[in-house]
Structures are given as structure tokens and as C-alpha cells.
N, C-alpha and C positions, 0 to 999 in steps of 0.2 A: 504494500500500500504506500502511496505517496505520503511524505511527511506532512505536507500542508493539509492533505485530506484527513489524515489521522488526527491532527490537532484540531481541525475545524469540527470534526465529529465528536471529539472528546472534551473540548473546551467551550467556554461561553462565546468566544470570538468567532466570527465568520472567516471564511478562507482568505479573503482579501486582507483582513487585519492580521491574520496569522502569518501570511507571507511576509509582511512588513517586519513582524517580530523575529522571524527566522533570519531574514537578511540583516537584522540589527544585532545578531549574535546572542539572542535570548534563549536559544534551544540547543540542547546537547543530546546526542545519541550515543549511548554507551560511554559517557564521559567525554566525548569529543564534540566541540562546538561545530554545528552545521549551519551554513548560511545559504544552502541551496534548497528551496522549497520542494522541488520535484524529486529529490532523492528518494529511492525506494527503501522502506524499512519493513521489518517483520513485527507486526503489532502484537504478536503473541510471545516473542522472546526478547526483543530489543528493549532497553531501558531508555525511555524518553523523558527528558527533564525540560520543563518550561519555566523560565524565570526562577530556577533553583528548586522547583518542586517536581516530583515524579508524577507523570500523567498516566492514569489508568485508562485503558481502552474502553470506550463506551459502545455497546451494541446499538445498531440503528433502531430508533423508535419513531413511531408515527401515531399522532393523536388526532382524533376528531373532537372538537370542542364546540359546544353550543353557547356562543357568546351572548350574554345578556346586555341590554343597553345600560349605560352608566359607567362602564369600565373602559379603560384605554388599552390599545394594543401596544404594549411596551413591556420591557423587563422590569423596570423599577420606576416609581414616580413618588415624589414627596407629598403630593396633594391627592391624586386620584388612585382609586383601586385599579390594578392592572389585571390582565387575563392570567398572568402567572400566579397571582394570589389565590387562584382557584385550584392550583396544583400543589398544595402544601404537602400532600402525602405521596407525591411521585418524585422519582429521581430525575431532576431536570438539568443536570450539569451538561452544558453544551446544546441544550434544546432551544430553538428559536421559533418565532411565528413565521408562517409562510404568507407573505403579503400582510395586509392590514384591513381592519374594519374601523370605521369611525366610532367615536365614543357612543353616539346614539343609535348605532346600527347593530342589529342582532344577527344571530345565525352562525353559519358554518365557518369555522376557522381551523386551519390545520397547523399543527406544530410538529417539529421534527428536529433531529440533529444531522440530517442527511442533506448536505449542501447541493448535491446533484439533483435531488428530488425537488428542492426549492427552485433551483435554476430552471429546470424543465417546465415547472408549473407556471412560473412567473415571467419568464422571458417573453417579450412582445412577439418575437418571431415564432413562438410555439402556438400562438392563437388559441390558447385553452379557454373554453367557454366558462363564464361565471354567470349564474342566474340569480336574480334578486326579485323578491316580491315587494311591492310598494303600495302605499296609499299616498295620494297627493291631493292638495287643494288645486282645483283647476279642471280642465277638460282636455280630452284627446280626441281629435277627429281623424278621418281617413288621411287627410293631408299630413297631419303630424306623424302618423304611423309611417307614411311613405318616407318622410324626412329621416326617421330613425333607420329605416331599411337602406337608405342611400348614404347615410352619414350626416350628422348634424354638426353645425359649428357651435363651439362652446367658448367660454372665456371671452365674452364680448366679440364673438365672431373671429377670433384670431386662431383658433385651433379646430381642425376638422376631426371629429371622432370617427372611428371606423364604423362601417355599417353594423347595426345591431338588430336583434330580433325583439319585437315587442308584442305582447298578447294582452289586450285589455280584458279584464274580468268584469268589472262593474263600473257603471256610470250613474250619476244621480246627484242628489243633494245630501249634505252632511247629516241632516235630520233623519234621513232614511237609513243611513249606515253607521251612525255614531256608536251603536252597540257592537258593531263588528270590528271597528277600528281599535286595535289594542293599545289605546292611550286613554288616560283619564283626564277629563276637563281640559280638552285641547284648547289652549289659549282662552279658557273660560268662554268658549263659544256657546251661545244659547240660540238654538235653531229657531226660537220664536221671534228673535230680533235679527239674527244674521244667519242665513242658511246657504253657505257657499257651495258651489259645485265641487264634487269630489270624484276621484277616479282611482281604481286599483288595477293591478296587473302584474305581469312578469316581464322583466327586461333582461336580456342576455347580451353580455358584452365579451369582447376578447382582449380588451386592454385593461390597464390598471392605473389610470390617471387618478390623481387626488380628487376625491369627492365626485368621481365621474358620473355616477348614476344621477346624483342630485343636480349636477350641472347640465346634463343632457336633458333632463325633464324641465329644468328651469328655462332652457333655451326655447321651449315651446309653451312657456307660460305656466308651468306647473310647479308647485312648491311641495316638496316631499315632506310628509309628516310622520311616516313610518317606513322603515326599510329593514329587510331581512334577507341575508344571502341564504339560498336554499341548496345550491349545488356548485361544485367545481368539477369541470370535466363531466365524467359520468357518475361522479360520487355525489349522492344525495345526502342531505342532513338526516340523520337517524331520527325519525319522529318520536321514538321512545326515549330519546336523550333530552332530559330536562334542561332548562336554561341554567348555566353555571356548572354543568356537568360535562364530563369528558369520558372517552373510552379509546382504547387502542384500535387502529384500523385492523381489519381482518386481513389475512394473507391474500384472499381473493380481491379485496378492495385495493390493496397496494399494487398487486399485479395489474389490475384493471387500469389504474391511474398511470402506471409506467408504460403499459401497452398503448394507451391513448396519447401519451406525450412523447 
């Protein structure tokens, strides 16, 4: 196994950071300082030291996490709860999140210590589909849907998002659907006085721009009020997995994702 791959899988740092540390003379193999990240090592017999500490080899792990709203996708934060705070009983040395979900976004988040897995899922050239369920204030007509299918301009018309798939589920007024929208007292809206149009549906994208789903819907006049990622590639969020809970991916799920990417 390559030295940088071993350290990326066994340490907190990603491979890019690990390479810098190796080149800086922070790594020893069997007592000898090594500065070449690509050197091959035997993870079962060689003694690897990183910054003076022996590194134990970590087996690859793959977790499915049902992220609740209100926590951020980060390792540590001095103010907010992070997704890693839900893994207190798991061995998380070297584990990192694959992509991100906004603080108020729920749903499927993958975590792993496998850098190759992350690269293949997240790299733009791989075009891995990610599907989100949304509720938004506003309306979507056939013209808007066509725009999504052809690619819409976001960020004040400066960026063209790649063509996406959109499937509208429900259209109507907030008063009709307020009991279905998984939010309480949305901006204190009282449908007796203010009953805005709402729309729900599924949006599938192949990119990972910051706030992309929200920005795409905003470009056609919709304001997202609820967002949940339900799938990545062919992997669906386990409906039995409660918010804030996680489980390991099955061997079949891992193979399916690797096969697709």
C-alpha cells in the first residue's frame, strides 16, 4: 500500500494534507524518515510513525448517517453540534464526511476513511447523481421544469448549473399542506392572513456546488423551506434509520456504489 494512502486511511488528515506532512519529514518507516508519499509499505508488518507516534492501520469503514437538521457537517465546532457528535460510540480515527449537507438540510450523509471512495463519489467528472426532496414557497410550471432539464443559471446569472432532473409532487397553497411540511410554525405563517403558494418535489443533480439545490430553485423564484437528501448514486437512505442514527453500509451497498462510480 502507498504510504500516503495508509496514513490518509489511518489518520484524521486527508491524503493531500498527509502528502505535505510526509514531504516535510514528519513520517518514519521502520525508523527511517521518508519524504516520498508514493513509497510502497507493508501495512501489516512495517512500523509507521507520524509526528513521533506509531500509527495503527485502520480497516476501511463506510457509514450511512441520517443527518438531522440543526447540526453542521464538520469534525469539530465550538458553537454548533456536528455530525461527528452522533458517533461517540464508534471508532472514528481517520473517518471523514463525504461531501456536505447544510446545517438545515436533513438526510443521507456518508462517512468513511477511504479517500478513493470519496474521490469517486464527489469528483465532478464522475457525474454521480444526488437526489433531494424539497418543499419550497413559490410555484413551478412546465417552463421552469424545462429550464432545470436544460441547465439553469445561478448566482445572479453568472454560473450555469448542469442539467438536472426534477419531479414535482404537489402544488397548492400553504394552508393545504402545512400539516405535511415537516416544520413547525414556519415563519409564524397563518394561512388565514397569508397563504402563499407552495410546491414539493424531487430534484436530482450531478454537481456539488455550495447551496446548489437552494440556488437552483431560487433562480426560478422558489424559496426552499425544507430539504432532505434521499439518495446518492443508487444508494437510498434507509427508511428504518432514524434521524441522528447511523449504520455501516452492507457489503452489497458498497459494491453497488463502487460499481456505479
